[in-house]
VMD Tcl script that draws the C-alpha trace (Angstrom):
set ca {
  {140.69 93.64 87.23}
  {142.90 92.40 84.40}
  {145.13 89.51 85.34}
  {148.81 90.21 84.85}
  {151.52 87.73 83.95}
  {152.53 87.79 87.62}
  {148.97 86.95 88.71}
  {148.72 84.08 86.27}
  {152.12 82.68 87.20}
  {151.32 82.82 90.90}
  {147.89 81.28 90.40}
  {149.30 78.45 88.30}
  {152.02 77.75 90.87}
  {149.54 77.57 93.75}
  {147.16 75.34 91.78}
  {150.09 73.04 91.01}
  {150.86 72.71 94.73}
  {147.19 72.04 95.50}
  {146.99 69.36 92.81}
  {150.21 67.67 93.93}
  {149.35 67.64 97.63}
  {145.73 66.57 97.14}
  {146.75 63.84 94.70}
  {149.27 62.35 97.11}
  {146.92 62.65 100.10}
  {144.02 61.04 98.25}
  {146.21 58.19 97.01}
  {147.48 57.57 100.53}
  {143.90 57.38 101.79}
  {142.74 55.07 99.02}
  {145.73 52.78 99.53}
  {145.16 52.19 103.23}
  {143.08 49.05 102.75}
  {142.01 49.30 106.37}
  {141.01 52.34 108.36}
  {141.64 51.03 111.86}
  {143.55 52.96 114.53}
  {146.96 51.60 113.50}
  {146.32 52.55 109.88}
  {145.13 56.00 110.93}
  {148.36 56.57 112.86}
  {150.45 55.38 109.91}
  {148.49 57.61 107.55}
  {149.11 60.69 109.65}
  {152.77 59.83 110.13}
  {153.39 59.60 106.38}
  {150.90 62.18 105.08}
  {151.17 65.14 107.46}
  {154.71 65.97 106.27}
  {153.35 66.16 102.70}
  {150.60 68.58 103.74}
  {152.99 70.71 105.81}
  {155.42 70.90 102.90}
  {152.55 72.05 100.67}
  {151.55 74.73 103.18}
  {155.13 75.99 103.33}
  {155.35 76.07 99.53}
  {152.19 78.13 99.32}
  {153.41 80.48 102.05}
  {156.68 81.01 100.18}
  {154.93 81.51 96.83}
  {152.50 83.99 98.38}
  {155.31 85.96 100.03}
  {157.25 86.23 96.77}
  {154.08 87.18 94.85}
  {153.11 89.94 97.27}
  {156.66 91.31 97.37}
  {156.81 91.50 93.58}
  {153.31 92.97 93.39}
  {154.37 95.63 95.89}
  {157.41 96.53 93.79}
  {155.28 96.63 90.63}
  {153.06 99.19 92.35}
  {156.11 101.42 92.64}
  {156.37 100.92 96.38}
  {159.66 100.44 98.19}
  {160.38 98.99 101.58}
  {162.51 96.50 103.48}
  {162.36 92.86 102.48}
  {159.52 91.02 104.21}
  {160.51 89.00 107.24}
  {158.35 85.92 107.73}
  {158.77 82.85 109.90}
  {156.99 80.06 108.01}
  {156.23 78.28 111.28}
  {153.85 81.15 112.14}
  {151.71 80.62 109.02}
  {151.69 76.82 108.69}
  {151.01 73.70 110.73}
  {149.50 74.17 114.15}
  {149.63 77.95 113.77}
  {146.78 77.81 111.25}
  {144.07 76.50 113.56}
  {145.65 76.48 116.99}
  {145.04 72.72 117.00}
  {147.59 69.94 116.60}
  {147.36 68.67 112.98}
  {147.46 65.12 114.37}
  {144.06 65.81 115.95}
  {142.72 67.60 112.86}
  {143.58 64.69 110.56}
  {141.98 62.18 112.90}
  {138.63 63.63 111.84}
  {138.32 61.81 108.48}
  {138.71 58.52 110.35}
  {136.09 59.57 112.88}
  {133.84 60.26 109.88}
  {134.37 56.66 108.76}
  {133.72 55.20 112.21}
  {130.58 57.28 112.66}
  {129.18 56.19 109.30}
  {129.90 52.55 110.06}
  {128.23 52.84 113.46}
  {125.16 54.18 111.66}
  {124.99 51.08 109.50}
  {126.60 52.44 106.34}
  {128.60 49.98 104.20}
  {132.39 50.32 104.25}
  {132.70 51.88 100.78}
  {130.18 54.59 101.64}
  {131.87 55.25 104.98}
  {135.33 55.55 103.46}
  {134.02 57.84 100.71}
  {132.66 60.14 103.38}
  {136.00 60.08 105.14}
  {137.76 60.87 101.87}
  {135.53 63.90 101.27}
  {136.19 65.14 104.80}
  {139.92 64.66 104.30}
  {139.90 66.60 101.03}
  {137.98 69.50 102.55}
  {140.31 69.69 105.55}
  {143.40 69.57 103.35}
  {142.09 72.26 100.98}
  {141.18 74.45 103.94}
  {144.64 74.14 105.47}
  {146.34 74.98 102.18}
  {144.12 78.05 101.84}
  {144.75 79.06 105.46}
  {148.49 79.01 104.75}
  {147.79 81.55 102.00}
  {145.50 83.82 104.02}
  {147.74 83.82 107.09}
  {150.76 84.61 104.92}
  {148.84 87.37 103.15}
  {147.97 89.04 106.42}
  {151.50 88.73 107.80}
  {153.13 90.10 104.65}
  {150.77 93.00 103.96}
  {151.11 94.11 107.59}
  {154.69 94.98 106.61}
  {153.68 96.82 103.42}
  {152.69 100.36 104.29}
  {151.58 101.23 100.75}
  {148.78 98.64 100.75}
  {145.46 99.52 102.37}
  {142.91 97.15 100.83}
  {142.55 93.88 99.03}
  {139.94 92.11 96.96}
  {139.14 88.47 96.30}
  {139.99 87.08 92.87}
  {137.93 84.06 91.79}
  {140.10 81.17 90.65}
  {138.08 77.99 91.04}
  {136.70 75.95 88.18}
  {133.41 76.47 89.99}
  {132.84 79.43 92.30}
  {130.16 79.29 94.94}
  {127.69 82.13 95.38}
  {129.35 83.13 98.64}
  {132.69 83.76 96.95}
  {130.97 85.50 94.03}
  {129.31 87.98 96.36}
  {132.47 88.46 98.41}
  {134.38 89.27 95.22}
  {132.25 92.40 94.77}
  {133.63 94.09 97.90}
  {136.92 95.39 99.19}
  {138.50 94.36 102.47}
  {140.88 96.17 104.79}
  {144.23 94.39 104.84}
  {144.16 94.06 108.62}
  {141.17 91.71 108.33}
  {142.00 88.07 107.70}
  {140.52 87.07 104.36}
  {137.28 85.20 105.13}
  {137.07 81.72 103.64}
  {134.81 78.73 103.61}
  {136.11 75.16 103.85}
  {137.78 74.30 100.57}
  {137.80 77.92 99.31}
  {140.51 78.68 96.74}
  {140.00 82.41 96.14}
  {143.16 84.47 95.80}
  {143.88 87.77 97.55}
  {144.79 90.74 95.36}
  {146.26 93.82 97.03}
  {144.97 97.24 96.03}
  {146.33 100.75 96.43}
  {143.90 103.66 96.28}
  {143.91 107.40 96.91}
  {140.55 107.05 98.66}
  {138.33 104.35 100.10}
  {136.12 103.13 97.23}
  {133.55 101.85 99.72}
  {132.55 98.35 100.61}
  {130.86 97.45 97.31}
  {133.15 97.82 94.30}
  {131.20 95.97 91.60}
  {127.49 96.75 91.84}
  {126.69 95.29 88.40}
  {127.99 91.88 89.39}
  {126.30 92.11 92.77}
  {122.97 92.89 91.08}
  {123.35 89.88 88.80}
  {123.98 87.66 91.81}
  {120.97 89.15 93.61}
  {118.85 88.32 90.55}
  {120.11 84.74 90.55}
  {119.43 84.35 94.28}
  {115.95 85.77 93.84}
  {115.27 83.37 90.97}
  {116.52 80.41 93.02}
  {114.87 81.27 96.34}
  {111.77 83.05 95.13}
  {112.32 86.17 97.23}
  {114.90 88.85 97.76}
  {114.79 92.39 99.10}
  {116.48 94.41 96.37}
  {116.33 97.70 98.27}
  {119.45 98.76 100.17}
  {122.13 96.58 98.60}
  {124.57 96.68 101.50}
  {121.84 95.40 103.83}
  {120.91 92.70 101.35}
  {124.53 91.67 101.14}
  {124.77 91.19 104.86}
  {121.59 89.13 104.90}
  {122.93 86.77 102.27}
  {126.54 86.41 103.24}
  {128.35 87.03 106.49}
  {131.77 86.38 107.98}
  {131.49 84.31 111.13}
  {134.35 83.36 113.39}
  {135.18 79.66 113.38}
  {137.05 78.47 116.46}
  {139.96 77.11 114.45}
  {140.13 78.61 110.99}
  {139.01 82.19 111.67}
  {136.52 84.15 109.55}
  {134.34 81.78 107.53}
  {131.79 82.62 104.87}
  {128.29 81.29 105.38}
  {124.59 81.96 104.96}
  {122.71 83.62 107.79}
  {121.43 80.95 110.15}
  {124.52 78.78 109.87}
  {126.63 78.29 112.96}
  {129.57 76.17 114.03}
  {129.76 73.87 116.98}
  {131.88 74.95 119.90}
  {132.68 73.89 123.45}
  {129.15 74.69 124.63}
  {127.77 72.14 122.16}
  {129.75 69.24 123.62}
  {127.69 67.32 126.20}
  {129.41 66.88 129.53}
  {129.76 63.33 130.90}
  {127.15 62.42 133.51}
}
mol new
graphics top color blue
foreach p $ca { graphics top sphere $p radius 0.5 }
foreach p [lrange $ca 0 end-1] q [lrange $ca 1 end] { graphics top cylinder $p $q radius 0.2 }
display resetview
């Protein structure tokens, strides 16, 4: 699909928010000097408001974008009503952000307990922090998308537009299919794909870009040495699936991946 001026403006605005939030978060992490409990508490106290503000900015940008896109499609309807508290903060994962942003520090402590030097341990914590932050910013977008399109009767489907400087194979494959708007847009941690609403007189079917899908199949076959090219829809499901993550909802992953849950936590003896 050809990108419109509206698409480009929205994409640039969201990327600007990502860059600003991630820059401030990463600088806060690097400037800690110590990663002990007191520093972790101070980090969360000063940094969580920055992340929440970024989530709310993205939710507002996404709402405005989808409203304008709806009008550009020739559709009319009442102005969207959206409570930002329902698509940001704790609403994204069902977990207190204070607990979520303790995880990068746990990453540091775990690495240190395994004998890693401090610089390696803090680098691992920084990578975990960046992934969590990116995921939360993207969740603000996907939750807003679902809430807004639920109020837009003229929209039935959406597709994924690739926006990253580098796009993983999972997102590439997902971009060849259409989704029903009632389904939360599947992501993977750190995903930055954009939703694009679609109106259609008929259901085009799950796969909307077979040429691209075939190219990806060829690349997978070249990389892995094997691939069943018969029955593309079946092949698609073998390569990429949407699993349900306990906090962030549908997550893209290769078959065989799974996420830890309550059953994986050993009980005290």
